[in-house]
Residue frames relative to the residue before (quaternion, step in Angstrom):
aa qw qx qy qz dx dy dz
M 1.0000 0.0000 0.0000 0.0000 0.00 0.00 0.00
L 0.6730 0.4953 -0.2981 0.4613 3.59 0.91 -0.97
R 0.6295 0.5350 -0.3380 0.4509 3.57 1.05 -0.77
R 0.6471 0.5043 -0.3286 0.4680 3.60 0.96 -0.82
Q 0.6426 0.5198 -0.3273 0.4581 3.59 1.02 -0.80
A 0.6600 0.5087 -0.3103 0.4574 3.57 0.99 -0.83
L 0.6357 0.5165 -0.3306 0.4688 3.58 1.03 -0.76
K 0.6272 0.5218 -0.3276 0.4765 3.54 1.06 -0.78
L 0.6168 0.5521 -0.3339 0.4509 3.57 1.03 -0.81
G 0.6364 0.5454 -0.3321 0.4327 3.57 0.95 -0.88
S 0.6816 0.4789 -0.2957 0.4677 3.58 0.94 -0.85
V 0.6354 0.5219 -0.3334 0.4613 3.59 1.09 -0.68
V 0.6406 0.5318 -0.3215 0.4510 3.56 0.96 -0.90
L 0.6443 0.5579 -0.3181 0.4153 3.55 0.98 -0.88
S 0.6031 0.5962 -0.3588 0.3900 3.58 1.14 -0.56
A 0.7023 0.4032 -0.2612 0.5253 3.59 1.21 -0.39
L 0.3188 -0.7789 0.5082 0.1829 3.59 -0.61 1.06
T 0.7874 -0.0300 -0.0082 0.6157 3.58 1.08 -0.63
L 0.0688 0.7816 -0.6143 0.0837 3.54 -0.85 1.02
G 0.8728 0.0154 -0.0085 0.4878 3.55 -0.93 0.94
G 0.7169 -0.4513 0.2580 0.4646 3.58 1.08 0.64
W 0.5589 0.5723 -0.4108 0.4374 3.61 1.22 0.00
T 0.2493 -0.7331 0.6098 0.1692 3.54 -1.13 0.67
L 0.2115 -0.7831 0.5737 0.1134 3.59 -0.75 1.05
F 0.1787 -0.8034 0.5651 0.0569 3.55 -0.56 1.21
R 0.3071 -0.7556 0.5506 0.1776 3.61 -0.65 1.08
N 0.0835 -0.8056 0.5859 0.0295 3.55 -0.40 1.21
K 0.7728 -0.4026 0.2263 0.4354 3.57 -1.29 0.11
S 0.6811 0.4873 -0.2994 0.4572 3.58 1.04 -0.67
G 0.4875 -0.7001 0.4101 0.3225 3.60 1.26 -0.20
T 0.6966 0.4100 -0.2870 0.5141 3.61 1.20 0.17
P 0.5160 -0.6547 0.4501 0.3203 3.61 -1.09 0.65
L 0.4062 -0.6789 0.5578 0.2510 3.52 -1.36 0.28
L 0.2625 -0.6979 0.6400 0.1854 3.52 -1.14 0.73
L 0.1124 -0.8151 0.5683 0.0060 3.56 -0.59 1.21
S 0.1944 0.7695 -0.5941 0.1308 3.54 -0.98 0.83
A 0.4406 -0.6190 0.5588 0.3323 3.52 -1.39 -0.03
R 0.0082 -0.7902 0.6126 -0.0187 3.56 -1.03 0.85
D 0.2731 -0.7024 0.6218 0.2133 3.52 -1.32 0.35
D 0.3442 -0.6871 0.5718 0.2871 3.55 -1.28 0.13
G 0.7481 -0.4350 0.2692 0.4227 3.55 -1.30 0.09
D 0.6921 0.4507 -0.2683 0.4959 3.57 1.24 -0.37
G 0.5984 -0.6171 0.3411 0.3804 3.57 1.29 0.23
R 0.4475 0.6658 -0.4788 0.3566 3.60 1.22 0.26
H 0.3796 -0.7501 0.5119 0.1766 3.56 -1.12 0.77
Y 0.0553 -0.8104 0.5831 -0.0110 3.58 -0.99 0.87
A 0.2567 -0.6632 0.6740 0.2000 3.50 -1.36 0.54
V 0.0451 -0.8526 0.5192 -0.0381 3.58 -0.49 1.18
G 0.1003 -0.7558 0.6433 0.0700 3.51 -1.33 0.53
Y 0.0054 -0.8015 0.5961 -0.0472 3.56 -0.81 1.06
R 0.4241 -0.6068 0.5932 0.3162 3.51 -1.28 0.48
L 0.5846 -0.6027 0.4085 0.3579 3.57 -1.15 0.48
D 0.6077 0.5204 -0.3747 0.4685 3.60 1.23 -0.11
G 0.6473 -0.5504 0.3061 0.4294 3.58 1.29 0.15
T 0.5036 0.6578 -0.4285 0.3606 3.60 1.22 -0.13
Q 0.3244 -0.7391 0.5585 0.1914 3.56 -0.84 1.00
V 0.2426 -0.7603 0.5891 0.1263 3.57 -0.84 1.03
F 0.7761 -0.1746 0.1006 0.5975 3.57 1.00 -0.76
A 0.0367 -0.7299 0.6806 0.0519 3.51 -1.37 0.42
T 0.0429 -0.8433 0.5337 -0.0479 3.53 0.08 1.37
Q 0.3376 -0.7437 0.5362 0.2130 3.57 -0.60 1.09
V 0.0747 -0.7876 0.6117 0.0001 3.54 -0.96 0.98
G 0.6249 -0.6140 0.3557 0.3256 3.53 -1.21 0.54
Q 0.7966 0.1874 -0.0826 0.5688 3.58 1.10 -0.70
R 0.5902 -0.5887 0.4244 0.3535 3.53 -1.18 0.60
C 0.2523 -0.7762 0.5638 0.1266 3.58 -0.94 0.91
H 0.3457 -0.7397 0.5527 0.1670 3.54 -1.31 0.35
D 0.8232 -0.0046 0.0353 0.5667 3.61 0.03 -1.24
I 0.2555 -0.7424 0.6034 0.1397 3.54 -1.36 0.34
I 0.0212 -0.7777 0.6282 0.0133 3.55 -1.07 0.76
N 0.2236 -0.8017 0.5415 0.1187 3.58 -0.80 1.01
H 0.5711 -0.5992 0.4510 0.3336 3.53 -1.24 0.61
P 0.5118 -0.6844 0.4209 0.3041 3.63 -0.93 0.80
E 0.7864 0.2950 -0.1563 0.5197 3.61 1.16 -0.44
Q 0.7473 0.3657 -0.2089 0.5139 3.60 0.97 -0.78
P 0.4783 -0.6726 0.4757 0.3043 3.64 -1.10 0.60
I 0.4670 0.6393 -0.4645 0.3968 3.55 0.68 1.18
A 0.0813 -0.7895 0.6069 0.0409 3.58 -1.21 0.51
L 0.3373 -0.7096 0.5799 0.2156 3.52 -1.23 0.58
F 0.1905 -0.7312 0.6474 0.0992 3.55 -0.89 1.05
V 0.2319 -0.8359 0.4910 0.0807 3.54 -0.31 1.33
A 0.5308 -0.6589 0.4394 0.3016 3.57 -0.92 0.97
R 0.4502 -0.6523 0.5482 0.2672 3.52 -1.13 0.79
R 0.5921 -0.5786 0.4366 0.3521 3.57 -1.09 0.80
P 0.6651 -0.2904 -0.6880 -0.0003 1.67 -1.68 1.91
G 0.0848 0.8467 -0.5197 0.0765 3.58 0.83 0.94
T 0.2867 -0.7685 0.5549 0.1388 3.52 -1.23 0.60
E 0.7135 0.3621 -0.2554 0.5427 3.61 1.28 0.19
S 0.0471 -0.7466 0.6629 0.0309 3.53 -1.04 0.90
Y 0.3085 -0.8029 0.5021 0.0903 3.56 -1.10 0.72
L 0.2402 -0.7518 0.6024 0.1192 3.53 -0.84 1.09
I 0.0852 -0.8377 0.5378 -0.0429 3.55 -0.50 1.30
D 0.3957 -0.6668 0.5785 0.2533 3.56 -1.13 0.77
L 0.3703 -0.7753 0.4718 0.1980 3.58 -0.55 1.16
R 0.5874 0.5965 -0.3758 0.3975 3.61 1.18 -0.31
D 0.8382 0.0655 0.0015 0.5415 3.58 0.98 -0.77
G 0.5464 -0.6495 0.3860 0.3615 3.58 1.25 0.08
R 0.3693 0.7457 -0.4875 0.2642 3.58 1.23 0.17
L 0.3873 -0.7043 0.5479 0.2321 3.56 -0.95 0.93
L 0.2253 -0.8129 0.5287 0.0942 3.56 -0.42 1.25
Q 0.8012 -0.0959 0.1165 0.5791 3.57 0.99 -0.80
T 0.2307 -0.7066 0.6483 0.1653 3.52 -1.18 0.68
I 0.1875 -0.7944 0.5720 0.0810 3.57 -0.57 1.17
A 0.1921 -0.7854 0.5821 0.0861 3.57 -0.54 1.16
S 0.4883 -0.6464 0.4932 0.3170 3.55 -1.01 0.78
Q 0.5925 -0.5805 0.4315 0.3546 3.55 -1.23 0.49
P 0.6638 -0.4813 0.3644 0.4415 3.63 -1.18 0.33
N 0.8365 0.1273 -0.1400 0.5142 3.58 -1.00 0.92
R 0.6362 0.4519 -0.3534 0.5158 3.56 1.13 0.71
H 0.0218 0.7591 -0.6470 -0.0680 3.55 -1.29 0.37
F 0.5710 -0.6177 0.4308 0.3268 3.55 -1.23 0.50
Y 0.3136 -0.7461 0.5622 0.1699 3.54 -1.27 0.55
G 0.6975 -0.5464 0.2623 0.3822 3.60 1.19 0.40
H 0.7863 0.2896 -0.1466 0.5257 3.61 1.20 -0.24
A 0.0210 0.7757 -0.6300 0.0307 3.55 -1.27 0.54
V 0.1556 -0.7457 0.6323 0.1413 3.55 -1.37 0.16
I 0.2611 -0.7294 0.6086 0.1713 3.54 -1.28 0.49
H 0.4811 -0.6698 0.4846 0.2918 3.56 -0.90 0.93
K 0.6287 -0.5840 0.3714 0.3545 3.56 -1.13 0.70
S 0.5904 0.5690 -0.3642 0.4415 3.61 1.20 -0.39
G 0.4150 -0.7137 0.4596 0.3273 3.57 1.24 -0.46
E 0.5801 0.6251 -0.3526 0.3851 3.59 1.29 0.04
W 0.8096 0.2592 -0.0930 0.5184 3.59 0.98 -0.86
L 0.1063 -0.7647 0.6330 0.0576 3.54 -1.18 0.73
Y 0.1340 -0.7805 0.6091 0.0437 3.56 -1.06 0.88
A 0.0571 -0.8160 0.5750 -0.0178 3.59 -0.72 1.10
T 0.4328 -0.6805 0.5208 0.2800 3.59 -0.96 0.83
E 0.0254 0.8118 -0.5760 0.0919 3.55 -0.85 1.08
N 0.3926 -0.7036 0.5521 0.2147 3.53 -1.32 0.49
D 0.2863 -0.7106 0.6163 0.1824 3.54 -1.02 0.86
T 0.2099 -0.8368 0.4947 0.1053 3.59 -0.14 1.26
T 0.5368 0.5772 -0.4303 0.4399 3.62 1.22 0.02
D 0.7312 0.1457 -0.1119 0.6570 3.55 1.34 -0.38
P 0.2443 -0.8588 0.4071 0.1926 3.57 0.68 1.18
G 0.8015 0.2613 -0.2353 0.4838 3.50 -0.83 1.11
R 0.5126 0.6228 -0.4546 0.3777 3.62 1.13 -0.33
G 0.3086 -0.8119 0.4753 0.1403 3.52 -0.49 1.24
V 0.0097 0.7695 -0.6385 0.0048 3.53 -1.08 0.83
L 0.3068 -0.6620 0.6378 0.2467 3.50 -1.37 0.30
G 0.2932 -0.7264 0.5954 0.1787 3.54 -0.66 1.09
V 0.2221 -0.7821 0.5735 0.1005 3.57 -0.84 1.02
Y 0.0295 -0.7991 0.5983 -0.0508 3.55 -0.75 1.16
R 0.2123 -0.7734 0.5870 0.1105 3.56 -1.15 0.68
F 0.4108 -0.7070 0.5228 0.2410 3.55 -0.96 0.90
D 0.0335 -0.7250 0.6876 0.0210 3.51 -1.15 0.86
G 0.7795 -0.1648 0.0593 0.6014 3.54 0.14 1.30
E 0.7720 -0.2770 0.2420 0.5184 3.55 -0.67 -1.15
R 0.6217 0.4984 -0.3619 0.4839 3.57 1.09 0.69
L 0.2920 -0.7388 0.5843 0.1658 3.53 -1.25 0.57
N 0.1042 -0.7757 0.6206 0.0476 3.53 -1.05 0.88
H 0.4163 -0.6953 0.5261 0.2578 3.58 -0.91 0.91
T 0.1112 -0.8246 0.5540 0.0289 3.58 -0.84 1.01
G 0.7880 -0.2170 0.1606 0.5532 3.61 1.17 -0.28
E 0.2683 -0.7471 0.5743 0.2000 3.56 -1.24 -0.39
I 0.1615 -0.7564 0.6247 0.1076 3.53 -1.31 0.42
S 0.5664 -0.6171 0.4323 0.3338 3.56 -1.15 0.62
T 0.3481 -0.7050 0.5699 0.2387 3.58 -1.19 0.58
H 0.4205 -0.7294 0.4450 0.3052 3.59 1.31 0.09
G 0.7528 0.2968 -0.2175 0.5458 3.53 1.06 0.78
I 0.5408 -0.6120 0.4861 0.3111 3.52 -1.40 -0.06
G 0.8735 0.1033 -0.0670 0.4710 3.55 -1.13 0.74
P 0.0636 0.8258 -0.5586 0.0442 3.64 0.68 0.96
H 0.1991 -0.7712 0.5918 0.1244 3.56 -1.02 0.76
Q 0.8392 0.0099 -0.0044 0.5437 3.62 -0.09 -1.17
V 0.1316 -0.7370 0.6575 0.0851 3.51 -1.26 0.68
S 0.0154 -0.7969 0.6030 -0.0327 3.57 -1.00 0.88
W 0.4664 -0.6447 0.5238 0.3040 3.55 -1.38 0.12
M 0.4092 -0.6059 0.6101 0.3052 3.50 -1.27 0.50
P 0.6969 -0.5030 0.3010 0.4131 3.64 -1.18 0.40
D 0.6019 0.5665 -0.3766 0.4182 3.63 1.12 -0.42
G 0.4156 -0.7399 0.4460 0.2844 3.59 1.25 -0.21
E 0.6803 0.4627 -0.2798 0.4949 3.59 1.28 0.16
T 0.7052 0.4296 -0.2527 0.5043 3.59 1.11 -0.66
L 0.2764 -0.7742 0.5546 0.1290 3.56 -0.84 1.06
V 0.1774 -0.7381 0.6418 0.1087 3.54 -1.17 0.75
V 0.0597 -0.8075 0.5868 -0.0012 3.59 -0.79 1.01
A 0.2407 -0.7271 0.6271 0.1417 3.53 -1.00 0.94
N 0.1246 -0.7867 0.6033 0.0398 3.57 -0.34 1.28
G 0.3443 -0.7933 0.4672 0.1837 3.56 -0.38 1.24
G 0.4198 -0.7595 0.4189 0.2673 3.57 1.24 -0.39
I 0.6342 0.5404 -0.3207 0.4505 3.60 1.29 0.01
R 0.3163 -0.7372 0.5698 0.1786 3.57 -0.91 0.97
T 0.0580 0.7607 -0.6459 0.0291 3.56 -1.04 0.85
E 0.4408 -0.6857 0.5139 0.2673 3.56 -1.18 0.62
A 0.7079 -0.4196 0.3360 0.4582 3.56 -1.31 0.01
E 0.8541 0.1003 -0.1059 0.4992 3.55 -1.15 0.81
S 0.6446 0.5046 -0.3204 0.4767 3.58 1.09 0.62
R 0.1970 -0.7404 0.6270 0.1410 3.52 -1.28 0.58
V 0.4401 0.6979 -0.4457 0.3472 3.58 1.33 0.30
E 0.3907 -0.7375 0.5075 0.2141 3.57 -0.77 1.08
M 0.2611 -0.8030 0.5248 0.1078 3.57 -0.87 1.02
N 0.8215 0.2685 -0.0800 0.4967 3.61 1.07 -0.55
L 0.1389 0.8361 -0.5249 0.0786 3.61 0.97 0.70
D 0.6665 0.4873 -0.3102 0.4713 3.61 1.13 -0.51
A 0.7747 0.2481 -0.1454 0.5632 3.58 1.27 -0.14
M 0.1555 0.8193 -0.5337 0.1403 3.59 0.99 0.82
Q 0.1271 -0.7931 0.5930 0.0563 3.57 -1.19 0.62
P 0.0550 0.8197 -0.5672 0.0582 3.63 0.55 1.09
S 0.0676 0.8029 -0.5886 0.0660 3.57 -1.10 0.69
L 0.2996 -0.6846 0.6268 0.2205 3.51 -1.38 0.32
V 0.0806 -0.8274 0.5555 -0.0182 3.56 -0.58 1.21
L 0.1316 -0.7203 0.6736 0.1011 3.53 -1.18 0.75
M 0.0756 0.8131 -0.5667 0.1094 3.56 -0.81 1.02
Q 0.5004 -0.6260 0.5039 0.3222 3.53 -1.26 0.40
R 0.6579 -0.5363 0.3562 0.3907 3.58 -1.24 0.40
D 0.6590 0.4912 -0.3226 0.4695 3.59 1.16 -0.39
G 0.6400 -0.5538 0.3105 0.4328 3.57 1.31 0.09
T 0.4707 0.6859 -0.4429 0.3343 3.60 1.24 -0.15
L 0.3679 -0.7352 0.5316 0.2039 3.58 -0.80 1.07
L 0.2100 -0.7814 0.5793 0.0986 3.55 -0.90 1.02
S 0.7759 -0.1607 0.1154 0.5991 3.59 1.00 -0.80
K 0.0702 -0.7639 0.6405 0.0360 3.53 -1.29 0.55
E 0.0053 0.8287 -0.5553 0.0689 3.56 -0.55 1.21
L 0.2655 -0.7633 0.5774 0.1162 3.53 -1.20 0.72
L 0.4019 -0.6508 0.5750 0.2902 3.53 -1.34 0.32
S 0.6644 -0.5464 0.3367 0.3830 3.57 -1.24 0.37
Q 0.7227 0.4034 -0.2388 0.5079 3.62 1.12 -0.60
Q 0.4053 -0.7723 0.4436 0.2064 3.56 -0.43 1.26
M 0.7203 0.4193 -0.2461 0.4947 3.62 1.14 -0.54
N 0.4993 0.6419 -0.4172 0.4057 3.58 1.28 0.38
S 0.2048 -0.8348 0.5042 0.0837 3.58 -0.03 1.34
V 0.3134 -0.7450 0.5624 0.1745 3.59 -0.66 1.15
R 0.0851 -0.8704 0.4843 -0.0252 3.59 -0.49 1.19
H 0.8537 0.0611 0.0336 0.5161 3.59 0.47 -1.21
L 0.2507 -0.8044 0.5360 0.0526 3.52 -1.11 0.85
A 0.0112 0.7265 -0.6852 -0.0509 3.49 -1.36 0.47
I 0.1720 -0.7993 0.5731 0.0557 3.57 -0.87 1.00
A 0.3083 -0.7519 0.5562 0.1738 3.58 -0.75 1.06
A 0.6636 -0.5348 0.3556 0.3836 3.56 -1.24 0.47
D 0.6874 0.4669 -0.2886 0.4755 3.60 1.15 -0.53
G 0.6289 -0.5696 0.3248 0.4179 3.59 1.28 0.16
T 0.4345 0.6728 -0.4772 0.3616 3.59 1.24 0.17
I 0.1912 -0.7763 0.5948 0.0834 3.58 -0.88 1.01
V 0.0708 -0.7742 0.6281 0.0326 3.57 -0.91 0.96
A 0.0841 -0.8132 0.5758 -0.0004 3.58 -0.89 0.96
G 0.2402 -0.7486 0.6036 0.1329 3.54 -1.09 0.86
Q 0.2345 -0.8056 0.5373 0.0852 3.56 -0.97 0.93
Q 0.1982 -0.6954 0.6647 0.1878 3.50 -1.49 0.11
Y 0.2497 -0.8049 0.5262 0.1140 3.55 -0.63 1.16
M 0.2343 -0.8142 0.5251 0.0805 3.56 -0.78 1.09
G 0.5263 0.6618 -0.3912 0.3633 3.59 1.26 0.17
A 0.8050 -0.2952 0.2177 0.4663 3.53 -1.32 -0.35
S 0.5839 -0.6301 0.3967 0.3235 3.56 -1.03 0.84
H 0.6843 0.4855 -0.2987 0.4549 3.61 1.09 -0.56
D 0.5099 0.6451 -0.4255 0.3778 3.63 1.25 -0.11
T 0.3073 -0.6837 0.6188 0.2349 3.53 -1.30 0.42
A 0.1099 -0.8314 0.5445 0.0115 3.57 -0.55 1.20
E 0.4574 -0.6678 0.5231 0.2668 3.54 -1.18 0.72
L 0.0698 -0.8760 0.4772 -0.0018 3.58 0.20 1.30
L 0.7272 0.2502 -0.2290 0.5967 3.60 1.25 0.12
A 0.0248 -0.8065 0.5900 -0.0299 3.56 -0.81 1.04
I 0.1750 -0.7941 0.5793 0.0559 3.55 -1.22 0.51
K 0.0787 -0.7447 0.6598 0.0631 3.52 -1.23 0.66
R 0.1635 -0.7918 0.5851 0.0630 3.54 -0.37 1.27
P 0.6629 -0.5205 0.3339 0.4221 3.62 -1.08 0.56
G 0.8412 0.1579 -0.1427 0.4971 3.55 -0.83 1.03
Q 0.6798 0.4613 -0.2889 0.4916 3.59 1.28 0.05
A 0.6130 -0.5640 0.4148 0.3662 3.55 -1.32 0.27
F 0.5488 -0.5719 0.5062 0.3400 3.53 -1.36 0.38
T 0.1537 0.8072 -0.5413 0.1784 3.56 -0.51 1.19
A 0.6734 -0.4941 0.3591 0.4165 3.57 -1.29 0.21
F 0.4082 -0.6494 0.5830 0.2678 3.56 -1.15 0.74
P 0.5110 -0.6951 0.4085 0.2982 3.64 -0.92 0.82
V 0.0922 0.8030 -0.5753 0.1258 3.57 0.40 1.27
P 0.5042 -0.6494 0.4644 0.3292 3.64 -0.83 0.86
E 0.5837 -0.6198 0.3967 0.3434 3.57 -1.01 0.86
Q 0.6128 0.5577 -0.3586 0.4299 3.59 1.01 -0.69
Q 0.6559 0.4903 -0.3104 0.4828 3.58 1.03 -0.76
L 0.6318 0.5309 -0.3393 0.4516 3.59 0.94 -0.81
Q 0.6786 0.4935 -0.2909 0.4597 3.57 0.93 -0.87
S 0.6749 0.5091 -0.2957 0.4448 3.59 1.16 -0.54
M 0.5995 0.6293 -0.3417 0.3575 3.61 1.23 -0.30
A 0.3671 -0.7541 0.4711 0.2731 3.61 1.26 -0.09
H 0.6186 -0.6167 0.3200 0.3670 3.58 1.10 0.85
Y 0.7074 0.4400 -0.2338 0.5014 3.61 1.21 0.32
T 0.0063 -0.7625 0.6469 0.0001 3.54 -0.95 0.98
A 0.3208 -0.7898 0.5022 0.1454 3.56 -1.08 0.72
S 0.8229 -0.0345 0.0926 0.5596 3.59 0.66 -1.05
V 0.0957 -0.7915 0.6031 0.0258 3.56 -1.04 0.81
A 0.0037 -0.7989 0.6007 -0.0296 3.59 -1.04 0.78
V 0.2445 -0.7426 0.6081 0.1379 3.54 -1.22 0.66
H 0.2111 -0.7304 0.6347 0.1382 3.55 -1.11 0.80
N 0.3489 -0.7902 0.4656 0.1924 3.56 -0.30 1.27
Q 0.7036 0.4809 -0.2860 0.4380 3.58 0.78 -0.98
L 0.7561 0.3637 -0.2014 0.5054 3.59 0.93 -0.87
R 0.3252 -0.7797 0.4742 0.2478 3.60 1.32 -0.09
L 0.4286 0.6693 -0.4727 0.3807 3.52 0.79 1.15
V 0.1535 -0.7454 0.6353 0.1315 3.55 -1.31 0.39
A 0.1420 -0.7920 0.5922 0.0431 3.56 -0.92 1.01
L 0.0711 -0.7940 0.6036 -0.0078 3.56 -1.11 0.79
T 0.2212 -0.7627 0.5918 0.1384 3.57 -0.99 0.84
A 0.0923 -0.7689 0.6320 0.0282 3.55 -1.10 0.84
P 0.1585 -0.8699 0.4569 0.0969 3.60 0.39 1.24
R 0.6374 0.5210 -0.3522 0.4453 3.61 1.00 -0.64
A 0.7042 0.4041 -0.2503 0.5274 3.56 1.21 -0.49
N 0.3535 -0.7631 0.4691 0.2697 3.59 1.34 -0.09
R 0.5736 0.5857 -0.3782 0.4300 3.56 0.94 0.94
L 0.2218 -0.7263 0.6393 0.1205 3.49 -1.32 0.68
F 0.1051 -0.7973 0.5938 0.0259 3.56 -0.94 0.97
I 0.0207 -0.7610 0.6481 0.0175 3.57 -1.17 0.72
W 0.0467 -0.7936 0.6066 -0.0070 3.56 -0.94 0.99
D 0.5295 -0.5484 0.5274 0.3752 3.53 -1.35 0.26
L 0.4597 -0.7258 0.4420 0.2577 3.59 -0.65 1.12
D 0.7295 0.4482 -0.2399 0.4576 3.58 1.01 -0.79
S 0.7851 0.3327 -0.1722 0.4932 3.59 0.84 -0.94
G 0.4115 -0.7067 0.4733 0.3275 3.58 1.17 -0.56
Q 0.3979 0.7311 -0.4713 0.2918 3.59 1.26 0.08
V 0.4424 -0.6792 0.5201 0.2691 3.56 -1.00 0.87
R 0.1546 -0.8022 0.5722 0.0721 3.57 -0.72 1.08
L 0.8010 -0.0206 0.0303 0.5975 3.59 1.14 -0.61
D 0.0466 0.7268 -0.6841 0.0411 3.53 -1.14 0.84
A 0.1470 0.8431 -0.4846 0.1808 3.55 0.16 1.34
P 0.4714 -0.6500 0.5074 0.3126 3.59 -1.09 0.65
M 0.1446 0.7583 -0.6284 0.0956 3.56 -1.09 0.80
P 0.4292 -0.7428 0.4399 0.2656 3.61 -0.41 1.16
D 0.8574 -0.1030 0.0483 0.5019 3.56 -0.82 1.09
C 0.0776 0.8223 -0.5581 0.0799 3.59 0.90 0.91
A 0.2235 -0.8312 0.5073 0.0422 3.54 -0.82 1.06
G 0.8370 0.0105 0.0311 0.5463 3.59 -0.20 -1.27
V 0.0525 -0.7782 0.6249 0.0339 3.55 -1.18 0.62
G 0.0952 0.7907 -0.6001 0.0754 3.57 -1.06 0.77
A 0.5297 -0.6645 0.4480 0.2777 3.52 -1.22 0.63
V 0.0316 -0.7407 0.6708 0.0215 3.53 -1.17 0.81
A 0.7824 -0.3819 0.1961 0.4512 3.57 -1.25 0.19
D 0.7785 0.3714 -0.1907 0.4686 3.60 0.82 -0.98
G 0.7975 -0.1736 0.1509 0.5578 3.58 1.16 -0.41
F 0.6881 -0.4508 0.3600 0.4400 3.57 -0.69 -1.11
V 0.2434 -0.6987 0.6496 0.1751 3.54 -1.25 0.66
V 0.0832 -0.7978 0.5971 -0.0031 3.57 -0.96 0.97
T 0.2247 -0.7594 0.5952 0.1363 3.58 -0.95 0.91
S 0.2513 -0.7722 0.5709 0.1211 3.55 -1.30 0.27
G 0.4408 -0.6878 0.5111 0.2672 3.54 -1.10 0.71
Q 0.7959 0.2734 -0.1281 0.5248 3.57 1.20 -0.49
G 0.7964 0.2957 -0.1362 0.5098 3.60 1.11 -0.57
R 0.7623 -0.3635 0.2908 0.4497 3.54 -1.28 -0.56
C 0.4543 -0.6201 0.5612 0.3068 3.54 -1.26 0.52
R 0.1104 -0.8230 0.5569 0.0175 3.58 -0.99 0.80
L 0.2744 -0.6838 0.6454 0.2016 3.48 -1.40 0.41
Y 0.1426 -0.7672 0.6199 0.0819 3.57 -0.95 0.95
D 0.2681 -0.7576 0.5818 0.1251 3.53 -0.61 1.24
C 0.0964 -0.8435 0.5284 -0.0087 3.56 -0.50 1.24
R 0.4283 0.7393 -0.4421 0.2730 3.60 1.21 0.27
K 0.7371 0.3535 -0.2161 0.5339 3.59 1.17 -0.44
S 0.7073 -0.4648 0.3160 0.4286 3.56 -1.29 0.18
E 0.7256 0.3307 -0.2145 0.5640 3.59 1.09 -0.67
L 0.2678 -0.7816 0.5469 0.1353 3.57 -0.59 1.18
I 0.1186 -0.8253 0.5522 -0.0022 3.54 -0.62 1.20
G 0.2106 -0.7832 0.5756 0.1046 3.56 -0.95 0.94
Q 0.0337 -0.7837 0.6198 0.0227 3.55 -1.10 0.72
P 0.4999 -0.6673 0.4561 0.3112 3.62 -0.97 0.78
L 0.3084 -0.7271 0.5857 0.1824 3.54 -1.18 0.66
Q 0.5099 -0.6523 0.4753 0.2976 3.54 -1.21 0.55
L 0.3664 0.6942 -0.5111 0.3501 3.53 0.74 1.20
P 0.6432 -0.5254 0.3612 0.4240 3.62 -1.11 0.48
S 0.4164 -0.7128 0.5126 0.2360 3.55 -1.08 0.75
G 0.8699 0.1940 -0.1247 0.4361 3.52 -1.15 0.76
L 0.7981 0.3671 -0.2645 0.3980 3.50 -1.48 0.14
W 0.4330 0.6708 -0.4790 0.3649 3.61 1.21 0.46
D 0.4573 -0.6588 0.5210 0.2923 3.57 -1.13 0.69
N 0.7035 -0.5253 0.3088 0.3659 3.56 -1.33 0.21
H 0.7509 0.3277 -0.2276 0.5263 3.63 1.17 0.08
L 0.0383 -0.7583 0.6491 0.0479 3.52 -1.29 0.48
H 0.1251 -0.7844 0.6071 0.0215 3.52 -1.27 0.48
L 0.2468 -0.7527 0.5872 0.1666 3.59 -1.02 0.72
A 0.0315 -0.8034 0.5946 -0.0094 3.58 -0.95 0.89
């Protein structure tokens, strides 16, 4: 029964060409791929691709743990980006999992886990750390030459400790979540918690700063982004302050308005354990979803009204992304699930995908 439901899900997902910033690539089998990073029980790292019916397309062992994934707009290839402070990212053929290229970070640089590809398919921008000035954020600029990437330069992110980078709907303006935390090479140890500088930056591709905004809490690290089709920016935070503080862990910037806290009930904020992992927007249903793995909870709100649509337990919930009917959510410890959000009552059902050991991000291609 579950297998039939999952197969039905695959056909439904295919009906939407772009949802919540995901690009659905029609491959020969006619179904999209769920891409993520996973570990095995022995701690080995893999770049994986699965059909939503549970069929494994590839599981390519890689040398370093990966974080986010971004696929090329025209070619069947994707970059699995190294998790901070990794120094290797991996260009993978989505048809068979073949490792096309290992991209090493430049001297005195390491990756921060995220990247974007320009709509032309020619340029890639990756968030990186300048370890000669720990935490100084740069976007490494890479150019595609067929199925290979060449480093061509870098531009400033106008902040410290950049994490996720995304596109505004125009496909030309970059959004950067500067986490504000300094770390040294090969380290995840925070150096400046008493002087953090988190910010949300909008900038042009040539590096020109358009805007830089802060939240009210100086120790609230801006981390992950979701961009709605109308230009609304949603950001998930990680709070580095005292455990008894209430932190604004979801923020929003609506078109023409300031960057400010999303109206999350205080009880929900207190239940998140000061940590969010992945955020996604569903454009058609006007919903925003957020995972809080340390609290083992998944949240969904109405993007416009702020109404709580779902507050559900889910062990070590990790990546979340929009599909036609709602959201797919992975787990570091439990089952992956689909949440159908088309009706007033949001219902979750398990998918026939491997349980546990998924990283905090997923992507459909």
